C-alpha positions as MATLAB code, in Angstrom:
seq = 'MKRAYQHVFQDGEVIFEEGDEGVDLYIVQSGQVEIIRSGSAGDRVVAKLAAGDFFGEMSVVLGEARTARAVAIGRTELLQLDGETLESMCIERPEIAIRMIQRLAIRLIGAERRLAAFGLDELVGPLVRYLSNQAGGDPNAELHLTTSLRALASGSNLTLEETHQALNQLMDKKLIRLNGDELVAPDPGALSVALSRFAEAR';
ca = [
      34.810  -29.131   -0.064;
      35.290  -25.698   -0.289;
      36.077  -25.557   -4.019;
      33.051  -27.277   -4.490;
      30.555  -25.116   -2.608;
      32.099  -21.911   -1.894;
      30.536  -19.067   -3.599;
      31.867  -15.121   -3.621;
      29.459  -12.104   -3.104;
      30.642   -8.613   -3.637;
      29.316   -5.783   -1.240;
      25.330   -5.118   -1.831;
      25.119   -8.254   -3.919;
      21.743  -10.052   -3.209;
      22.409  -13.925   -1.833;
      18.327  -14.235   -1.976;
      15.354  -12.307   -1.839;
      12.083  -12.609    0.321;
       9.858  -15.299   -1.149;
      12.566  -17.146   -3.137;
      12.364  -20.711   -2.810;
      14.474  -22.137    0.052;
      16.727  -24.690   -1.414;
      20.371  -24.036   -0.015;
      21.646  -23.216    3.554;
      24.587  -20.816    3.658;
      27.709  -20.797    6.146;
      29.561  -17.445    6.411;
      33.426  -18.119    5.689;
      34.336  -14.266    5.356;
      32.771  -10.899    5.316;
      29.133  -10.166    6.516;
      25.690  -10.690    5.961;
      22.570   -8.493    6.659;
      19.095  -10.465    6.933;
      16.609   -7.730    6.310;
      12.723   -8.040    6.368;
      10.116   -5.972    4.615;
       7.292   -4.683    6.411;
       4.502   -1.867    6.567;
       7.240    0.416    8.290;
       9.800   -0.375    5.554;
      12.654   -2.610    5.301;
      15.030   -3.373    8.485;
      18.121   -5.368    9.548;
      17.140   -8.290   11.668;
      20.506   -9.798   12.131;
      23.877   -9.067   11.021;
      26.139  -12.499   10.738;
      29.948  -12.946   10.573;
      32.335  -15.734    9.706;
      31.248  -19.066   11.253;
      27.147  -18.018   11.383;
      25.091  -20.008    9.173;
      21.680  -18.826    7.741;
      18.673  -20.226    5.534;
      18.553  -23.468    7.287;
      14.673  -23.382    8.510;
      13.609  -22.920    4.426;
      15.949  -25.960    3.774;
      14.469  -27.970    6.506;
      11.163  -26.791    6.442;
      10.812  -26.738    2.718;
       9.441  -23.079    3.036;
      10.104  -19.761    1.183;
      12.481  -17.251    2.262;
      10.938  -14.893    5.348;
      13.956  -12.427    4.518;
      16.325  -10.769    2.031;
      19.744  -11.904    2.488;
      22.666   -9.141    1.574;
      26.323   -9.390    1.153;
      28.036   -6.607    3.244;
      31.832   -6.055    1.799;
      33.360   -8.938   -0.151;
      31.838  -12.038    1.383;
      32.642  -15.823    1.052;
      30.057  -18.476    1.888;
      29.537  -22.285    1.611;
      25.954  -23.017   -0.171;
      24.696  -26.481    0.693;
      21.588  -28.031   -0.567;
      19.581  -30.300    1.701;
      20.759  -33.478    0.305;
      24.321  -32.410    0.856;
      23.646  -31.066    4.385;
      21.673  -34.250    5.642;
      24.433  -36.421    3.934;
      27.239  -34.440    6.033;
      25.060  -34.714    9.275;
      24.839  -38.298    8.971;
      28.625  -39.028    8.153;
      29.857  -36.168   10.558;
      27.243  -35.908   13.553;
      29.036  -33.158   15.219;
      28.130  -31.188   12.410;
      24.270  -31.608   13.313;
      25.069  -30.872   17.063;
      26.849  -27.428   16.310;
      23.691  -26.628   14.075;
      21.439  -27.435   17.228;
      23.606  -25.740   19.413;
      23.306  -22.779   17.411;
      19.430  -22.886   17.116;
      19.020  -23.831   20.797;
      21.270  -20.222   21.295;
      18.919  -18.272   19.164;
      15.904  -19.573   21.190;
      17.211  -18.797   24.372;
      17.542  -15.275   22.964;
      14.158  -15.247   21.808;
      12.941  -16.097   25.382;
      15.552  -13.445   26.959;
      13.666  -10.602   24.507;
      10.467  -11.807   25.943;
      11.514  -11.531   29.602;
      12.984   -8.001   28.668;
       9.727   -7.056   27.616;
       8.009   -8.451   30.731;
       5.724  -10.687   28.998;
       4.440  -13.988   30.623;
       3.304  -17.456   29.305;
      -0.322  -16.395   28.655;
       1.115  -14.419   25.537;
       2.763  -17.648   24.178;
      -1.024  -19.592   23.093;
      -2.370  -16.282   21.920;
       0.569  -15.461   19.532;
       0.644  -18.958   18.327;
      -3.118  -18.637   17.481;
      -2.649  -15.412   15.613;
       0.354  -16.556   13.760;
      -1.607  -19.376   12.308;
      -4.249  -16.971   11.256;
      -1.983  -14.950    9.465;
      -1.022  -18.149    7.255;
       1.735  -19.335    9.799;
       4.088  -16.764    8.829;
       5.083  -14.906   11.805;
       6.493  -12.258    9.772;
       3.222  -11.530    8.121;
       1.223   -8.383    8.959;
      -1.897   -9.374   10.612;
      -5.392   -7.937   10.293;
      -8.085  -10.080   11.863;
     -11.651   -9.329   12.587;
     -12.600  -11.400   15.729;
     -13.917  -11.259   19.307;
     -12.575  -11.740   22.671;
     -14.591  -15.297   22.709;
     -13.102  -16.418   19.554;
      -9.437  -15.593   20.527;
      -9.908  -17.347   23.858;
     -11.307  -20.398   22.122;
      -8.700  -20.513   19.507;
      -5.815  -19.837   22.020;
      -7.575  -22.407   24.580;
      -7.409  -19.753   27.453;
     -10.003  -18.354   29.547;
     -11.606  -14.989   28.521;
      -9.723  -13.419   31.475;
      -6.420  -15.111   30.433;
      -6.997  -13.862   26.869;
      -7.894  -10.438   28.065;
      -4.585  -10.192   29.992;
      -2.473  -11.640   27.198;
      -4.035   -8.993   24.840;
      -3.505   -6.142   27.323;
       0.210   -7.069   27.664;
       0.728   -7.205   23.644;
      -1.080   -3.825   23.467;
       0.632   -1.995   26.277;
       4.053   -3.184   24.313;
       2.363   -1.662   21.167;
       2.634   -5.098   19.666;
      -0.872   -5.192   18.432;
      -3.518   -2.508   18.357;
      -7.238   -2.444   17.910;
      -8.802   -1.010   14.943;
     -12.647   -0.769   15.643;
     -13.513   -4.677   15.471;
     -10.199   -5.335   13.716;
      -6.839   -6.437   15.548;
      -3.871   -5.213   13.860;
      -0.251   -6.298   14.167;
       1.411   -3.335   11.826;
       4.907   -4.398   12.203;
       5.600   -7.856   13.898;
       9.494   -7.944   12.971;
      11.830   -9.814   14.977;
      10.047   -9.744   18.149;
       7.069  -11.492   16.664;
       9.204  -14.103   15.431;
      10.608  -14.447   19.133;
       7.155  -14.692   20.410;
       6.154  -17.337   17.946;
       9.358  -19.289   18.504;
       8.537  -19.019   22.354;
       4.791  -20.231   21.778;
       6.350  -23.181   19.825;
       8.492  -24.254   22.547;
       6.319  -23.883   25.177;
];
């Protein structure tokens, strides 16, 4: 299996770019991989992966474009699996699917802990889910939305008071700001991803 699917990347070599078609999942065998997202404030490293970690799974499972760039740090060996091969492996060896689910659950728990550290309550979830949908479903996309409190409340299925509280929490943490009648999320980044996953999970 390693001979068939193993690929070697040199230091600084790009594994995939943001916006690329997501057809393969990668498992780190040795070396390191940085996951980098671009935003209005420039590029930012959002994760550093080592041996045993996997990445690119969401694009494979959902059939969506890559939302970040992956770059090798030092000489890096990866297993590259397409969706069909991954599905066959999970059917033949269910423990592989179980391990993947465990890893994804750990990531979700980490996202919720980051939320708790920011002191955000559950009112934020429905609002962020709605805002994410307005951005085209991409939690990493910079958001500029001309709206009203009533429209936000209706879209989030919250009362006006609840929506106002949730907006205040997000503005207090500088996750969004008001620019006249426009609601702006200038640099969503990893926290926005965590918020969106939290909203979906709830």
